[in-house]
PATOR-343343 format. One record per residue: residue number from 1; residue in three letters; x, y, z of N, C-alpha, C in turn. Coordinates in nm, 2 decimals. Example, Ala and Ser with C-alpha at 12.3 -4.5 7.8 and 13.67 -1.06 7.14 Angstrom:
REM PATOR-343343
+-----+---------+--------+--------+--------+--------+--------+--------+--------+--------+--------+
! num ! residuo !   n_xx !   n_yy !   n_zz !  ca_xx !  ca_yy !  ca_zz !   c_xx !   c_yy !   c_zz !
+-----+---------+--------+--------+--------+--------+--------+--------+--------+--------+--------+
!   1 !     ALA !   1.32 !  -0.57 !   0.78 !   1.23 !  -0.45 !   0.78 !   1.32 !  -0.33 !   0.78 !
!   2 !     SER !   1.28 !  -0.22 !   0.71 !   1.37 !  -0.11 !   0.71 !   1.29 !   0.00 !   0.79 !
+-----+---------+--------+--------+--------+--------+--------+--------+--------+--------+--------+
This chain:
REM PATOR-343343
+-----+---------+--------+--------+--------+--------+--------+--------+--------+--------+--------+
! num ! residuo !   n_xx !   n_yy !   n_zz !  ca_xx !  ca_yy !  ca_zz !   c_xx !   c_yy !   c_zz !
+-----+---------+--------+--------+--------+--------+--------+--------+--------+--------+--------+
!   1 !     UNK ! -16.14 !  12.75 !  10.02 ! -16.16 !  12.82 !  10.12 ! -16.13 !  12.99 !  10.10 !
!   2 !     UNK ! -16.18 !  13.10 !  10.14 ! -16.12 !  13.23 !  10.09 ! -16.02 !  13.23 !  10.17 !
!   3 !     UNK ! -15.89 !  13.31 !  10.15 ! -15.81 !  13.33 !  10.21 ! -15.81 !  13.44 !  10.35 !
!   4 !     UNK ! -15.96 !  13.54 !  10.32 ! -15.99 !  13.64 !  10.41 ! -16.02 !  13.52 !  10.55 !
!   5 !     UNK ! -16.07 !  13.42 !  10.54 ! -16.11 !  13.34 !  10.67 ! -16.02 !  13.29 !  10.71 !
!   6 !     UNK ! -15.98 !  13.32 !  10.89 ! -15.89 !  13.25 !  10.93 ! -15.94 !  13.14 !  11.03 !
!   7 !     UNK ! -15.95 !  13.03 !  11.02 ! -16.01 !  12.98 !  11.18 ! -15.90 !  12.95 !  11.26 !
!   8 !     UNK ! -15.87 !  13.01 !  11.35 ! -15.82 !  12.96 !  11.44 ! -15.86 !  12.88 !  11.51 !
!   9 !     UNK ! -15.79 !  12.78 !  11.65 ! -15.86 !  12.75 !  11.73 ! -15.93 !  12.79 !  11.84 !
!  10 !     UNK ! -15.90 !  12.90 !  11.83 ! -15.96 !  12.98 !  11.96 ! -16.11 !  13.04 !  11.91 !
!  11 !     UNK ! -16.12 !  13.04 !  11.83 ! -16.23 !  13.13 !  11.74 ! -16.32 !  12.99 !  11.72 !
!  12 !     UNK ! -16.25 !  12.86 !  11.67 ! -16.30 !  12.73 !  11.68 ! -16.41 !  12.70 !  11.80 !
!  13 !     UNK ! -16.31 !  12.78 !  11.91 ! -16.42 !  12.71 !  12.03 ! -16.53 !  12.79 !  12.11 !
!  14 !     UNK ! -16.45 !  12.93 !  12.06 ! -16.58 !  13.03 !  12.05 ! -16.74 !  12.98 !  12.03 !
!  15 !     UNK ! -16.73 !  13.00 !  11.83 ! -16.83 !  12.91 !  11.82 ! -16.91 !  12.79 !  11.88 !
!  16 !     UNK ! -16.82 !  12.73 !  11.92 ! -16.86 !  12.56 !  11.91 ! -16.94 !  12.58 !  12.06 !
!  17 !     UNK ! -16.86 !  12.69 !  12.17 ! -16.89 !  12.68 !  12.35 ! -17.01 !  12.76 !  12.25 !
!  18 !     UNK ! -17.03 !  12.83 !  12.18 ! -17.18 !  12.92 !  12.13 ! -17.28 !  12.82 !  12.11 !
!  19 !     UNK ! -17.23 !  12.75 !  12.02 ! -17.36 !  12.61 !  11.98 ! -17.43 !  12.54 !  12.09 !
!  20 !     UNK ! -17.30 !  12.51 !  12.16 ! -17.30 !  12.38 !  12.28 ! -17.44 !  12.46 !  12.36 !
!  21 !     UNK ! -17.38 !  12.58 !  12.41 ! -17.49 !  12.68 !  12.48 ! -17.63 !  12.70 !  12.48 !
!  22 !     UNK ! -17.64 !  12.74 !  12.33 ! -17.77 !  12.75 !  12.24 ! -17.82 !  12.60 !  12.30 !
!  23 !     UNK ! -17.77 !  12.48 !  12.24 ! -17.82 !  12.36 !  12.21 ! -17.84 !  12.32 !  12.39 !
!  24 !     UNK ! -17.74 !  12.36 !  12.48 ! -17.81 !  12.39 !  12.63 ! -17.90 !  12.43 !  12.71 !
!  25 !     UNK ! -17.93 !  12.54 !  12.61 ! -18.02 !  12.61 !  12.65 ! -18.17 !  12.56 !  12.61 !
!  26 !     UNK ! -18.20 !  12.56 !  12.48 ! -18.30 !  12.49 !  12.40 ! -18.38 !  12.32 !  12.49 !
!  27 !     UNK ! -18.25 !  12.29 !  12.52 ! -18.28 !  12.12 !  12.59 ! -18.36 !  12.18 !  12.79 !
!  28 !     UNK ! -18.30 !  12.27 !  12.80 ! -18.33 !  12.34 !  12.97 ! -18.49 !  12.39 !  12.95 !
!  29 !     UNK ! -18.53 !  12.43 !  12.83 ! -18.63 !  12.50 !  12.76 ! -18.75 !  12.38 !  12.81 !
!  30 !     UNK ! -18.70 !  12.34 !  12.69 ! -18.81 !  12.19 !  12.67 ! -18.85 !  12.14 !  12.79 !
!  31 !     UNK ! -18.73 !  12.12 !  12.92 ! -18.77 !  12.08 !  13.01 ! -18.82 !  12.11 !  13.14 !
!  32 !     UNK ! -18.79 !  12.23 !  13.18 ! -18.84 !  12.36 !  13.24 ! -18.86 !  12.49 !  13.15 !
!  33 !     UNK ! -19.02 !  12.51 !  13.07 ! -19.01 !  12.63 !  13.10 ! -19.01 !  12.75 !  13.11 !
!  34 !     UNK ! -18.92 !  12.78 !  13.02 ! -18.86 !  12.96 !  13.11 ! -18.99 !  13.05 !  13.15 !
!  35 !     UNK ! -18.98 !  13.13 !  13.29 ! -19.07 !  13.22 !  13.38 ! -19.01 !  13.37 !  13.34 !
!  36 !     UNK ! -19.11 !  13.46 !  13.26 ! -19.07 !  13.61 !  13.26 ! -19.13 !  13.63 !  13.42 !
!  37 !     UNK ! -18.97 !  13.75 !  13.43 ! -18.95 !  13.78 !  13.57 ! -18.89 !  13.93 !  13.54 !
!  38 !     UNK ! -18.92 !  14.00 !  13.66 ! -18.84 !  14.12 !  13.66 ! -18.71 !  14.16 !  13.73 !
!  39 !     UNK ! -18.61 !  14.18 !  13.73 ! -18.51 !  14.19 !  13.73 ! -18.42 !  14.37 !  13.76 !
!  40 !     UNK ! -18.34 !  14.36 !  13.78 ! -18.28 !  14.49 !  13.78 ! -18.22 !  14.60 !  13.61 !
!  41 !     UNK ! -18.29 !  14.50 !  13.53 ! -18.26 !  14.53 !  13.41 ! -18.41 !  14.63 !  13.34 !
!  42 !     UNK ! -18.50 !  14.61 !  13.48 ! -18.62 !  14.72 !  13.47 ! -18.68 !  14.66 !  13.37 !
!  43 !     UNK ! -18.70 !  14.54 !  13.29 ! -18.79 !  14.47 !  13.20 ! -18.83 !  14.38 !  13.18 !
!  44 !     UNK ! -18.89 !  14.30 !  13.18 ! -18.93 !  14.10 !  13.20 ! -18.86 !  14.05 !  13.11 !
!  45 !     UNK ! -18.83 !  13.96 !  13.15 ! -18.70 !  13.88 !  13.07 ! -18.66 !  13.75 !  13.09 !
!  46 !     UNK ! -18.65 !  13.62 !  13.02 ! -18.68 !  13.54 !  13.07 ! -18.56 !  13.47 !  13.03 !
!  47 !     UNK ! -18.45 !  13.37 !  13.10 ! -18.37 !  13.32 !  13.05 ! -18.30 !  13.35 !  12.95 !
!  48 !     UNK ! -18.35 !  13.27 !  12.85 ! -18.33 !  13.30 !  12.72 ! -18.29 !  13.44 !  12.71 !
!  49 !     UNK ! -18.37 !  13.56 !  12.68 ! -18.31 !  13.69 !  12.70 ! -18.23 !  13.77 !  12.78 !
!  50 !     UNK ! -18.21 !  13.72 !  12.91 ! -18.09 !  13.76 !  13.00 ! -17.95 !  13.71 !  12.94 !
!  51 !     UNK ! -17.99 !  13.56 !  12.87 ! -17.85 !  13.55 !  12.83 ! -17.84 !  13.59 !  12.70 !
!  52 !     UNK ! -17.87 !  13.69 !  12.59 ! -17.90 !  13.72 !  12.51 ! -17.80 !  13.85 !  12.56 !
!  53 !     UNK ! -17.91 !  13.94 !  12.63 ! -17.83 !  14.08 !  12.68 ! -17.67 !  14.04 !  12.75 !
!  54 !     UNK ! -17.66 !  13.94 !  12.85 ! -17.61 !  13.92 !  12.89 ! -17.44 !  13.88 !  12.82 !
!  55 !     UNK ! -17.49 !  13.82 !  12.70 ! -17.35 !  13.79 !  12.59 ! -17.30 !  13.94 !  12.52 !
!  56 !     UNK ! -17.44 !  14.03 !  12.47 ! -17.40 !  14.16 !  12.39 ! -17.33 !  14.22 !  12.51 !
!  57 !     UNK ! -17.38 !  14.23 !  12.65 ! -17.33 !  14.33 !  12.68 ! -17.18 !  14.27 !  12.74 !
!  58 !     UNK ! -17.13 !  14.14 !  12.75 ! -16.97 !  14.10 !  12.76 ! -16.93 !  14.12 !  12.62 !
!  59 !     UNK ! -17.00 !  14.11 !  12.49 ! -16.90 !  14.18 !  12.43 ! -16.85 !  14.35 !  12.45 !
!  60 !     UNK ! -16.95 !  14.39 !  12.46 ! -16.93 !  14.53 !  12.49 ! -16.76 !  14.57 !  12.59 !
!  61 !     UNK ! -16.78 !  14.49 !  12.66 ! -16.72 !  14.51 !  12.79 ! -16.54 !  14.47 !  12.72 !
!  62 !     UNK ! -16.54 !  14.32 !  12.62 ! -16.41 !  14.29 !  12.61 ! -16.37 !  14.40 !  12.49 !
!  63 !     UNK ! -16.49 !  14.49 !  12.46 ! -16.45 !  14.57 !  12.30 ! -16.40 !  14.72 !  12.38 !
!  64 !     UNK ! -16.46 !  14.75 !  12.49 ! -16.43 !  14.85 !  12.57 ! -16.27 !  14.84 !  12.61 !
!  65 !     UNK ! -16.29 !  14.70 !  12.68 ! -16.17 !  14.71 !  12.76 ! -16.03 !  14.73 !  12.61 !
!  66 !     UNK ! -16.08 !  14.65 !  12.48 ! -15.94 !  14.72 !  12.42 ! -15.91 !  14.84 !  12.38 !
!  67 !     UNK ! -16.05 !  14.90 !  12.37 ! -15.98 !  15.09 !  12.33 ! -15.99 !  15.16 !  12.44 !
!  68 !     UNK ! -15.97 !  15.06 !  12.55 ! -15.99 !  15.20 !  12.65 ! -15.81 !  15.15 !  12.74 !
!  69 !     UNK ! -15.79 !  15.05 !  12.70 ! -15.65 !  14.99 !  12.82 ! -15.58 !  14.85 !  12.72 !
!  70 !     UNK ! -15.43 !  14.89 !  12.78 ! -15.38 !  14.76 !  12.72 ! -15.33 !  14.69 !  12.79 !
!  71 !     UNK ! -15.39 !  14.66 !  12.93 ! -15.39 !  14.56 !  13.03 ! -15.42 !  14.40 !  12.99 !
!  72 !     UNK ! -15.45 !  14.30 !  13.06 ! -15.48 !  14.15 !  12.97 ! -15.57 !  14.15 !  12.99 !
!  73 !     UNK ! -15.62 !  14.06 !  12.86 ! -15.72 !  14.07 !  12.81 ! -15.78 !  13.92 !  12.89 !
!  74 !     UNK ! -15.70 !  13.85 !  12.98 ! -15.75 !  13.76 !  13.09 ! -15.84 !  13.83 !  13.15 !
!  75 !     UNK ! -15.78 !  13.96 !  13.22 ! -15.84 !  14.09 !  13.33 ! -16.03 !  14.09 !  13.24 !
!  76 !     UNK ! -16.00 !  14.10 !  13.12 ! -16.11 !  14.20 !  13.03 ! -16.21 !  14.05 !  13.05 !
!  77 !     UNK ! -16.16 !  13.92 !  13.01 ! -16.28 !  13.82 !  13.03 ! -16.29 !  13.75 !  13.13 !
!  78 !     UNK ! -16.25 !  13.77 !  13.28 ! -16.29 !  13.79 !  13.37 ! -16.41 !  13.89 !  13.40 !
!  79 !     UNK ! -16.41 !  14.05 !  13.34 ! -16.50 !  14.11 !  13.36 ! -16.62 !  14.11 !  13.28 !
!  80 !     UNK ! -16.62 !  14.06 !  13.19 ! -16.69 !  14.01 !  13.12 ! -16.78 !  13.93 !  13.14 !
!  81 !     UNK ! -16.75 !  13.78 !  13.22 ! -16.78 !  13.67 !  13.23 ! -16.88 !  13.71 !  13.35 !
!  82 !     UNK ! -16.87 !  13.86 !  13.47 ! -16.91 !  13.87 !  13.56 ! -17.00 !  13.96 !  13.55 !
!  83 !     UNK ! -17.00 !  14.01 !  13.43 ! -17.14 !  14.10 !  13.38 ! -17.25 !  14.01 !  13.30 !
!  84 !     UNK ! -17.17 !  13.86 !  13.27 ! -17.27 !  13.80 !  13.23 ! -17.32 !  13.69 !  13.31 !
!  85 !     UNK ! -17.26 !  13.63 !  13.41 ! -17.34 !  13.56 !  13.51 ! -17.41 !  13.67 !  13.58 !
!  86 !     UNK ! -17.37 !  13.81 !  13.62 ! -17.48 !  13.93 !  13.71 ! -17.62 !  13.94 !  13.64 !
!  87 !     UNK ! -17.60 !  13.96 !  13.52 ! -17.75 !  13.95 !  13.45 ! -17.85 !  13.84 !  13.42 !
!  88 !     UNK ! -17.72 !  13.78 !  13.38 ! -17.82 !  13.58 !  13.36 ! -17.90 !  13.56 !  13.51 !
!  89 !     UNK ! -17.80 !  13.60 !  13.65 ! -17.89 !  13.56 !  13.75 ! -17.97 !  13.67 !  13.82 !
!  90 !     UNK ! -17.94 !  13.76 !  13.82 ! -18.00 !  13.92 !  13.92 ! -18.06 !  13.96 !  13.76 !
!  91 !     UNK ! -18.08 !  13.97 !  13.63 ! -18.13 !  14.01 !  13.50 ! -18.27 !  14.07 !  13.51 !
+-----+---------+--------+--------+--------+--------+--------+--------+--------+--------+--------+
């Protein structure tokens, strides 16, 4: 394994969590096909689109938090989670 690649427990947990989330979304789509709708994003999206947009937005919140403040990353994680949740429910 290359020396530059460091797999820590939290890094592995993030990737396992994303994999499980994608599997759950695939199963949900098979059981109940997604229906596109318009929300506050002003574009027609289904739940998979909103998940993707939410995850990218959450990552942007985390990166922005690191760039502008030294406050706890737990607060950043809570803010990112709220952004993902808002986009997923109302987006």
